[in-house]
N, C-alpha and C positions, 0 to 999 in steps of 0.2 A: 460334628461333621459327620455326615452319615456316607456309606459308600460310593450310591449314585451322585454326591457332589463330585468327590473325591478324583472318581471316574470321570467326568466333564469336565474338570480343569486338564486334568493330563491328557485326554482326547483333542483338545485345543490346544493347548502348548504343541503335542505331538503334529497336528494339522499344519499349523506353523512352523516349525520344522519344517516338515518334507517338502512345501509351498515352496521353503526359500532354498532346498535342496535343487527342487527342482528351476527355479528363477537361474540359480547358480551357473546347474550343467545348460542349458540355454542359453548363460551366457559365455559361457565357456566357450559352447560348440559353434558361434556368432549366429544365430538364430534369435534370439532380440539384442539390438543396442542398446539397453536403459543404461543408463549412471550406475555405480554398484551403488549408492546408498540408498536406491531404488530396489531392485535386484536383493538386497540382503535384508528390507523394511518388514517381511512376514518374520524375521527373528528377531530386530531391534523395535518392533513398534508394543508391543507385546508387554517387555520389561516397561519401556519407557511410561505407555497407557499403570503399569504398573508402578510403578516410580512415581506418577503422579496422583494418583489416587492413594496412595500411604502419605505423603506429603500433604495434600488433603488432610488425609484425617489425620496428621500430627499436629496440622496448624488448628484444626477445628476441637482435636482435646487438651489442646495449650491453650487456646480462650475457653476454654469450657470450667476449664479448674480455678481461674484466676477470680478472683473474688471481688 
């Protein structure tokens, strides 16, 4: 993995975290009235997508190694 690829992943996770933090502040200041699941979505959705991707890769690897 090159340095560019590492930087891109780091920037996208930082953006998601900062967006989530902004939504939390807006929710606590009563600027937005969203449900907490959507306020926290920028934080949990990337992890959910990563988990789903790893699960799919694991299932493919499991079936690919069977004779």
